[in-house]
Backbone as a printed PyTorch tensor [residue, N CA C, xyz], in Angstrom:
tensor([[[102.6850, 148.7810,  67.8510],
         [103.3330, 147.4930,  67.8460],
         [104.3440, 147.3970,  68.9740]],

        [[104.4750, 146.2230,  69.5310],
         [105.4190, 146.0130,  70.6200],
         [106.8380, 145.8520,  70.0910]],

        [[107.8070, 146.1920,  70.9390],
         [109.2040, 146.0150,  70.5620],
         [109.5800, 144.5460,  70.6920]],

        [[110.5640, 144.1400,  69.9240],
         [111.0240, 142.7550,  69.9830],
         [111.7690, 142.5190,  71.2930]],

        [[111.5730, 141.3420,  71.8780],
         [112.2590, 141.0150,  73.1200],
         [113.5600, 140.2670,  72.8620]],

        [[113.7790, 139.8340,  71.5980],
         [115.0300, 139.1560,  71.2680],
         [115.4020, 139.4280,  69.8180]],

        [[116.6900, 139.2530,  69.5190],
         [117.1760, 139.4230,  68.1580],
         [117.8760, 138.1380,  67.7320]],

        [[118.0210, 137.9710,  66.4500],
         [118.6680, 136.8000,  65.9030],
         [120.1400, 137.1360,  65.6400]],

        [[121.0510, 136.2950,  66.1450],
         [122.4810, 136.4910,  65.9120],
         [123.0590, 135.2020,  65.3430]],

        [[124.2000, 135.3490,  64.7060],
         [124.8570, 134.2040,  64.0840],
         [126.1130, 133.8540,  64.8740]],

        [[126.3030, 132.5670,  65.1470],
         [127.5040, 132.0950,  65.8150],
         [128.4090, 131.4380,  64.7840]],

        [[129.6490, 131.8940,  64.7130],
         [130.6260, 131.3300,  63.7760],
         [131.8000, 130.7840,  64.5820]],

        [[132.5310, 129.8110,  64.0310],
         [133.6760, 129.2540,  64.7680],
         [134.7150, 130.3270,  65.0800]],

        [[135.2400, 130.2800,  66.2760],
         [136.2070, 131.2910,  66.7140],
         [137.5200, 131.1730,  65.9450]],

        [[137.9640, 129.9530,  65.7030],
         [139.2480, 129.7420,  65.0450],
         [139.2030, 130.0890,  63.5560]],

        [[138.0850, 129.7620,  62.9020],
         [137.9760, 129.9720,  61.4570],
         [136.6240, 130.6210,  61.1530]],

        [[136.5940, 131.9340,  61.1070],
         [135.3400, 132.6760,  60.9550],
         [134.7230, 132.5210,  59.5680]],

        [[135.5130, 132.1610,  58.5550],
         [134.9710, 132.0170,  57.2020],
         [134.4970, 130.5920,  56.9220]],

        [[134.2850, 129.8150,  57.9620],
         [133.8130, 128.4360,  57.8330],
         [132.3980, 128.4220,  57.2420]],

        [[132.0530, 127.4150,  56.4490],
         [130.7070, 127.3630,  55.8710],
         [129.6220, 126.9790,  56.8860]],

        [[130.0050, 126.5180,  58.0690],
         [129.0270, 126.0840,  59.0650],
         [128.8830, 127.1280,  60.1630]],

        [[127.6400, 127.4070,  60.5700],
         [127.3660, 128.3610,  61.6450],
         [126.0320, 128.0280,  62.2770]],

        [[125.7650, 128.6100,  63.4310],
         [124.5180, 128.4460,  64.1610],
         [123.8060, 129.7850,  64.2420]],

        [[122.4690, 129.7560,  64.3190],
         [121.6600, 130.9360,  64.6140],
         [121.0500, 130.7440,  65.9890]],

        [[121.0630, 131.7960,  66.8090],
         [120.4340, 131.7460,  68.1190],
         [119.6990, 133.0540,  68.3700]],

        [[118.8200, 133.0490,  69.3650],
         [118.1230, 134.2620,  69.7730],
         [118.8060, 134.8270,  71.0060]],

        [[118.9480, 136.1560,  71.0240],
         [119.6030, 136.8540,  72.1120],
         [118.6570, 137.9510,  72.6050]],

        [[118.5560, 138.1690,  73.9230],
         [117.6640, 139.2200,  74.4240],
         [118.1270, 140.6090,  74.0070]],

        [[117.1810, 141.5240,  73.8380],
         [117.5150, 142.8990,  73.4490],
         [117.6550, 143.8130,  74.6560]],

        [[117.1110, 143.4130,  75.7940],
         [117.1530, 144.2390,  76.9920],
         [117.8500, 143.4890,  78.1160]],

        [[118.3170, 144.2350,  79.0820],
         [118.8910, 143.6340,  80.2790],
         [120.3910, 143.4480,  80.1930]],

        [[120.9030, 142.7340,  81.1840],
         [122.3370, 142.5370,  81.3200],
         [122.9110, 141.6480,  80.2200]],

        [[122.1910, 140.6130,  79.8320],
         [122.6790, 139.6570,  78.8380],
         [122.7320, 140.2400,  77.4310]],

        [[122.0520, 141.3260,  77.1930],
         [122.0370, 141.9390,  75.8630],
         [123.3820, 142.5740,  75.5210]],

        [[124.1280, 142.9950,  76.5260],
         [125.3930, 143.6870,  76.2950],
         [126.5810, 142.7440,  76.1820]],

        [[126.4140, 141.4890,  76.5910],
         [127.5050, 140.5230,  76.6120],
         [127.5610, 139.7710,  75.2890]],

        [[128.7800, 139.6550,  74.7170],
         [128.9470, 138.8660,  73.4970],
         [128.8830, 137.3900,  73.8530]],

        [[128.1770, 136.6300,  73.0540],
         [127.9770, 135.2160,  73.3280],
         [129.1570, 134.4060,  72.8140]],

        [[129.5780, 133.4380,  73.6320],
         [130.6440, 132.5090,  73.2610],
         [130.2480, 131.1430,  73.7940]],

        [[129.9000, 130.2260,  72.9030],
         [129.4300, 128.8950,  73.2900],
         [130.2920, 127.8090,  72.6710]],

        [[130.3720, 126.6820,  73.3540],
         [131.0810, 125.5320,  72.8080],
         [130.0460, 124.6430,  72.1320]],

        [[130.1680, 124.5090,  70.8040],
         [129.2140, 123.7370,  70.0040],
         [129.9830, 122.7870,  69.0930]],

        [[129.2550, 121.8580,  68.5100],
         [129.8580, 120.8790,  67.6100],
         [129.9930, 121.4600,  66.2060]],

        [[131.1660, 121.2950,  65.6060],
         [131.4080, 121.7250,  64.2400],
         [131.5870, 120.4770,  63.3760]],

        [[130.6450, 120.1840,  62.4800],
         [130.7390, 118.9710,  61.6650],
         [131.8700, 119.0060,  60.6350]],

        [[132.3570, 120.1900,  60.2770],
         [133.4630, 120.2700,  59.3210],
         [134.7520, 119.7190,  59.9070]],

        [[135.0250, 120.0470,  61.1690],
         [136.2400, 119.5600,  61.8270],
         [135.9760, 118.3190,  62.6690]],

        [[134.6890, 117.9820,  62.8570],
         [134.2570, 116.8370,  63.6670],
         [134.7500, 116.9470,  65.1140]],

        [[134.6880, 118.1940,  65.6400],
         [135.1020, 118.4680,  67.0120],
         [134.1690, 119.5040,  67.6350]],

        [[134.2090, 119.5910,  68.9560],
         [133.5310, 120.6650,  69.6570],
         [134.4800, 121.8590,  69.6990]],

        [[133.9740, 123.0240,  69.3140],
         [134.7770, 124.2430,  69.2600],
         [133.9920, 125.3870,  69.8640]],

        [[134.6980, 126.4740,  70.1460],
         [134.0250, 127.6830,  70.6040],
         [133.4710, 128.4380,  69.4030]],

        [[132.2170, 128.8580,  69.5310],
         [131.5550, 129.6740,  68.5150],
         [131.3000, 131.0370,  69.1370]],

        [[131.5740, 132.1070,  68.3810],
         [131.3920, 133.4650,  68.8760],
         [130.3370, 134.1900,  68.0430]],

        [[129.7720, 135.2110,  68.6440],
         [128.6880, 135.9760,  68.0180],
         [129.2350, 136.9320,  66.9560]],

        [[128.5870, 136.9540,  65.8170],
         [128.8770, 137.9090,  64.7470],
         [127.5640, 138.5080,  64.2770]],

        [[127.6550, 139.6530,  63.6240],
         [126.4530, 140.2750,  63.0670],
         [125.9540, 139.4700,  61.8840]],

        [[124.6800, 139.5500,  61.6200],
         [124.1080, 138.8820,  60.4470],
         [124.6130, 139.5440,  59.1750]],

        [[124.8280, 138.7830,  58.1380],
         [125.2740, 139.3910,  56.8850],
         [124.1570, 140.2220,  56.2540]],

        [[124.4920, 141.2240,  55.4830],
         [123.4400, 142.0280,  54.8280],
         [122.7230, 141.1860,  53.7860]],

        [[121.4540, 141.4780,  53.5700],
         [120.6810, 140.7360,  52.5730],
         [120.1940, 141.6910,  51.4930]],

        [[119.8940, 141.1360,  50.3670],
         [119.3460, 141.9440,  49.2750],
         [117.8810, 141.5820,  49.0990]],

        [[117.0930, 142.5480,  48.7050],
         [115.6530, 142.3040,  48.5270],
         [115.3200, 142.0140,  47.0950]]])
């Protein structure tokens, strides 16, 4: 089987990390961009403003 070329990461608001709203994005697993933490300006409907969202690990899941 081939290795994955991207992983799924979660973006949470920088100011309030426990916010109920977040984004999921794909991030490359190899290369220069894989080592850099993502920080994007996205819309947060809870505050009705554009805010910076930062990368966090996915929460653990139960089977």
